[in-house]
C-alpha beads as a LAMMPS data file, in Angstrom:
LAMMPS data file: protein, C-alpha beads

133 atoms
132 bonds

1 atom types
1 bond types

-500.0 500.0 xlo xhi
-500.0 500.0 ylo yhi
-500.0 500.0 zlo zhi

Masses

1 110.0

Atoms # bond

1 1 1 208.787 -238.288 -41.326
2 1 1 207.629 -235.999 -44.142
3 1 1 207.288 -232.251 -43.701
4 1 1 203.496 -232.485 -43.738
5 1 1 203.629 -235.225 -41.103
6 1 1 205.677 -232.867 -38.898
7 1 1 202.995 -230.202 -39.328
8 1 1 200.238 -232.730 -38.635
9 1 1 201.982 -233.800 -35.420
10 1 1 201.962 -230.192 -34.180
11 1 1 198.305 -229.699 -35.086
12 1 1 197.291 -232.941 -33.377
13 1 1 199.108 -231.940 -30.185
14 1 1 196.747 -229.220 -29.062
15 1 1 196.106 -225.544 -29.533
16 1 1 196.606 -223.961 -32.923
17 1 1 195.485 -220.804 -34.622
18 1 1 194.656 -219.713 -38.145
19 1 1 195.769 -216.200 -39.133
20 1 1 194.279 -214.081 -41.919
21 1 1 193.833 -210.391 -42.624
22 1 1 190.709 -208.259 -42.755
23 1 1 191.835 -205.315 -44.854
24 1 1 194.918 -204.053 -43.012
25 1 1 193.965 -205.711 -39.723
26 1 1 195.453 -209.105 -38.796
27 1 1 192.892 -211.635 -37.531
28 1 1 193.565 -214.851 -35.658
29 1 1 191.263 -217.514 -34.337
30 1 1 191.569 -221.008 -32.887
31 1 1 190.913 -223.664 -35.487
32 1 1 190.139 -227.321 -35.101
33 1 1 189.668 -229.149 -38.383
34 1 1 192.603 -230.467 -40.380
35 1 1 193.116 -233.640 -42.372
36 1 1 196.367 -235.015 -43.745
37 1 1 195.501 -237.019 -46.827
38 1 1 198.116 -238.026 -49.353
39 1 1 200.369 -235.092 -50.134
40 1 1 198.013 -232.372 -48.852
41 1 1 196.939 -230.966 -45.525
42 1 1 193.274 -230.012 -45.758
43 1 1 191.487 -227.472 -43.600
44 1 1 187.814 -226.591 -43.483
45 1 1 185.522 -223.788 -42.406
46 1 1 182.011 -222.615 -43.123
47 1 1 181.450 -220.661 -46.315
48 1 1 179.336 -218.200 -44.288
49 1 1 182.128 -217.271 -41.863
50 1 1 184.255 -214.117 -41.948
51 1 1 187.439 -216.177 -42.169
52 1 1 186.205 -217.686 -45.461
53 1 1 185.576 -214.230 -46.954
54 1 1 188.953 -213.009 -45.687
55 1 1 190.740 -215.904 -47.426
56 1 1 188.905 -215.175 -50.664
57 1 1 190.128 -211.560 -50.577
58 1 1 193.662 -212.386 -49.458
59 1 1 194.720 -216.029 -49.778
60 1 1 198.004 -215.520 -47.876
61 1 1 197.554 -217.109 -44.447
62 1 1 199.517 -218.587 -41.582
63 1 1 198.956 -221.386 -39.096
64 1 1 200.510 -221.051 -35.640
65 1 1 200.695 -224.113 -33.380
66 1 1 202.173 -224.738 -29.926
67 1 1 203.634 -228.001 -28.650
68 1 1 205.997 -228.908 -25.806
69 1 1 207.688 -225.498 -25.557
70 1 1 208.091 -225.172 -29.322
71 1 1 205.944 -223.464 -31.917
72 1 1 205.232 -223.986 -35.594
73 1 1 204.594 -221.332 -38.200
74 1 1 203.157 -222.673 -41.458
75 1 1 202.266 -220.209 -44.189
76 1 1 200.994 -220.483 -47.728
77 1 1 198.321 -219.521 -50.206
78 1 1 194.793 -220.862 -49.795
79 1 1 193.493 -223.051 -52.624
80 1 1 189.802 -223.880 -52.260
81 1 1 188.798 -227.390 -53.291
82 1 1 186.251 -227.402 -56.109
83 1 1 185.346 -231.059 -55.582
84 1 1 183.028 -231.733 -52.600
85 1 1 184.343 -235.282 -52.085
86 1 1 186.461 -234.432 -49.032
87 1 1 183.751 -232.247 -47.454
88 1 1 181.198 -235.036 -47.854
89 1 1 183.546 -237.605 -46.321
90 1 1 184.272 -235.301 -43.371
91 1 1 180.588 -234.674 -42.717
92 1 1 179.860 -238.414 -42.830
93 1 1 182.487 -239.016 -40.119
94 1 1 181.495 -236.022 -37.967
95 1 1 177.723 -236.092 -37.478
96 1 1 177.749 -233.025 -35.188
97 1 1 178.951 -230.928 -38.111
98 1 1 175.954 -232.149 -40.149
99 1 1 173.745 -230.027 -37.886
100 1 1 175.392 -226.898 -39.298
101 1 1 176.353 -227.929 -42.825
102 1 1 173.286 -229.285 -44.603
103 1 1 170.661 -228.476 -47.244
104 1 1 168.269 -226.964 -44.691
105 1 1 170.758 -224.377 -43.388
106 1 1 172.288 -223.815 -46.813
107 1 1 175.732 -223.630 -45.200
108 1 1 178.571 -225.382 -46.964
109 1 1 181.807 -226.696 -45.490
110 1 1 184.576 -225.051 -47.501
111 1 1 187.618 -227.295 -47.793
112 1 1 191.002 -225.853 -48.728
113 1 1 194.719 -226.568 -48.629
114 1 1 197.822 -224.374 -48.722
115 1 1 200.324 -224.127 -51.564
116 1 1 203.643 -222.329 -52.040
117 1 1 204.300 -222.421 -48.339
118 1 1 207.037 -222.878 -45.857
119 1 1 207.122 -223.946 -42.264
120 1 1 209.425 -223.303 -39.386
121 1 1 209.684 -224.964 -36.032
122 1 1 211.036 -222.635 -33.366
123 1 1 211.896 -222.509 -29.717
124 1 1 211.655 -219.313 -27.729
125 1 1 215.366 -218.858 -28.477
126 1 1 215.068 -219.032 -32.270
127 1 1 214.590 -221.219 -35.333
128 1 1 215.164 -224.920 -34.980
129 1 1 214.104 -226.137 -38.446
130 1 1 212.812 -224.529 -41.663
131 1 1 211.316 -226.428 -44.597
132 1 1 209.293 -225.940 -47.774
133 1 1 205.798 -227.383 -47.920

Bonds

1 1 1 2
2 1 2 3
3 1 3 4
4 1 4 5
5 1 5 6
6 1 6 7
7 1 7 8
8 1 8 9
9 1 9 10
10 1 10 11
11 1 11 12
12 1 12 13
13 1 13 14
14 1 14 15
15 1 15 16
16 1 16 17
17 1 17 18
18 1 18 19
19 1 19 20
20 1 20 21
21 1 21 22
22 1 22 23
23 1 23 24
24 1 24 25
25 1 25 26
26 1 26 27
27 1 27 28
28 1 28 29
29 1 29 30
30 1 30 31
31 1 31 32
32 1 32 33
33 1 33 34
34 1 34 35
35 1 35 36
36 1 36 37
37 1 37 38
38 1 38 39
39 1 39 40
40 1 40 41
41 1 41 42
42 1 42 43
43 1 43 44
44 1 44 45
45 1 45 46
46 1 46 47
47 1 47 48
48 1 48 49
49 1 49 50
50 1 50 51
51 1 51 52
52 1 52 53
53 1 53 54
54 1 54 55
55 1 55 56
56 1 56 57
57 1 57 58
58 1 58 59
59 1 59 60
60 1 60 61
61 1 61 62
62 1 62 63
63 1 63 64
64 1 64 65
65 1 65 66
66 1 66 67
67 1 67 68
68 1 68 69
69 1 69 70
70 1 70 71
71 1 71 72
72 1 72 73
73 1 73 74
74 1 74 75
75 1 75 76
76 1 76 77
77 1 77 78
78 1 78 79
79 1 79 80
80 1 80 81
81 1 81 82
82 1 82 83
83 1 83 84
84 1 84 85
85 1 85 86
86 1 86 87
87 1 87 88
88 1 88 89
89 1 89 90
90 1 90 91
91 1 91 92
92 1 92 93
93 1 93 94
94 1 94 95
95 1 95 96
96 1 96 97
97 1 97 98
98 1 98 99
99 1 99 100
100 1 100 101
101 1 101 102
102 1 102 103
103 1 103 104
104 1 104 105
105 1 105 106
106 1 106 107
107 1 107 108
108 1 108 109
109 1 109 110
110 1 110 111
111 1 111 112
112 1 112 113
113 1 113 114
114 1 114 115
115 1 115 116
116 1 116 117
117 1 117 118
118 1 118 119
119 1 119 120
120 1 120 121
121 1 121 122
122 1 122 123
123 1 123 124
124 1 124 125
125 1 125 126
126 1 126 127
127 1 127 128
128 1 128 129
129 1 129 130
130 1 130 131
131 1 131 132
132 1 132 133
C-alpha cells in the first residue's frame, strides 16, 4: 500500500477535518471531498468560501482524520489546480454539487492538492508511523 493509499483509507473511514489559519487564529472544519488519482490526493472547496481565501494567504495546512482509535495528521502546502479537468469530472459525477457550482451562481469548485508534506499515524499513546508524502 502506498503512502497516499494509507491516507485515502483514513479519509474514507469517516470523520476528518481540514485545518488552516485565519491570521493568527487556527481554523478547523469538517471536510468531505477528496479524490486519490494517480500520484496525487485532490481536495476541493468553493472559491467563495473563507477556507479558500485562508489557503491563498497561507498555503500551509493540515488534515486530521480519525479511524479505529488511531488518528492521522497529514500536512503540506496547498497547490491550486489551474486546469479545470478534475473539477468538471467531479461535478459530472456529483449532480448535487452542480446546484452550487455553475454558471448561474458564478461559484467555482477550487481543486487543490498538497505538496512537500508528511503524514503520521498515531495512537493516543504516541506515533505509530511517519512518512513523507
